[in-house]
C-alpha positions, 0 to 999 in steps of 0.5 A: 237493539238493547245490546247495541244501546248497552254496547254504546257506552265507553269508559277510560280503562287506564291512563299511563298504565294506571287504572282510572276510576274517573273519581277525579274531575281531571287528570294531572300530568307533570311537566317531566312526563313526556307521554300521555297514553289512554286506553278505552274500554267498552262496556257490556258488549261482545260486538267486534265491529268497534270504532273508537272516536276521540279528539284531544282539543288543542292538539287534534284538529278534528275527530279521529277514528281508530280500531285500537283502544290505545291512544297515545300523545307525546310531548304535550305542552303545558296547559289545559286540554279536553279529551272527548271520546265515544265508540261506534258500533254499526253506526250508532253512538252515544253522547261524547264523554269528556275528561279534562287533562292538565299539563304542568308547564315546564320552566321554559314555557313560563312567560317570565323564563326568556326575559329572566335569561336575558336579564341574567346574561345582562347581569353577568356581562355587567359583572364581568365588565365591572370586575374587569375594570376593577382588576385593570384599575388595581393592576394600574395602581399596583404598577404605579406603586411599583414605579413609584417605589423604584423611582424613590429607591433610585432617588435615594440611592443615587442621590446619596451616592452622588452626594458622596462623590460630590463631598469626595471631590470637594475634599480632593480640591481642598487637599491638592497639595497632599501627596499623590497617594492620598489623591489617588486613594480619594479618586479610587473612592470616587471611582468605586462609588460611581461604579456602584451607581452604574451597577445598581442602575443596571440591576434596576433596569434588568429587574423591570424588563419584561424580557426577564420574566423567566425564572431561570434567567433570574437564577443566571443573573444571581449567579453572575452577580454573586460571582463578580461581587465575591471574586473581587473580595476574595470570597469563594462561591459555591453555587448550585441549582436543581432547577430545570425547564420542568420547574421553570415559571414566569415571575412578575416584575415585583417578585423578580425585583424583591428576590434579586434585592433580598439576594443582593442585600444579603450578599452585601451584608456578608461582604461588609460584616460577616468576615466570611471565606465562603458563600453558598447559594442554592436553588431547588424545587420545593413541593411543586408550587414553590422554589427555595433559595438558600444563601449561607455563609461561614462568617462570624454570624450575629446575635438576633437579640442584639439591636441592629443599627441597619434595616437589613432584616426588616427590609427582608421581611417587608420585601417577602410580605410584598411578594408572598415569600416565606422568609427565615434567617438562622444565625448565631455568633460563630455559626454563620448566617443562613437565609432561606426564601420560599418563592411561590408560583403566582 
């Protein structure tokens, strides 16, 4: 009987494989620990008829009896638990012993976790809507600025051309008694001015049509325009393109318009001032994300240090800055003019 009473004592031998002295009033379990394994050990007994009785309050609904000293729980939720335990031998037992177990709460188990998730989702959706609205507003403003600029350019260009036609007609009316050759020359000037207006209108319409967003279409347009302009002036054209579908990309209206206007203005300058016999235009890929346009002539060139009456160079630089082009112009008296434009894939 004495041995049975001595036997009826039990202690926790280890928790999660670590020896447990019982010095601490509770056992802490981190939120990341998925397993709680307790091993019980009887004190001073040789009796083999042992039954372990235990209950983890909050998990086990009733007392559990087992012949194995190992007890295992998995995926305990955060909170405080009481582990009560004792052993029986031949129907005798002593008072239950207790160990407090505290499991750290996971982030998802805190009361504020799901409200925070909802709050951040609403915040992100609000930010998306806000930035989408700002982007739309900026795009609309940008489009309006482009429209206004095109309208202003057309007004200035067509207005000045029509004024020139009006003056030529008035001049003809006052000089109807002049020889027919004079009248024919004056009418030819009117015809050329009208043709320039039509050409400029066609070019403007072409640059703003969304059907022409393909860069290779722009290259073909530049080639046909250059051929027509230079052929009528007796200037040879050397045109080359190393671009293929591999290098092709979509080019926006503003970019397309600025590329075309830089090309066209440089060609007009060559025709008017350079006294060139040949113009070379070449397109080629540059460092994967850029396309290079080169326009060279063998004309008389000019000195960059001599002030110019026109706005050609400043127009080139302004248009390049608007569309993030890299623009350079190299010229000197007797050395021709060499223009280089790097166009990025935006």
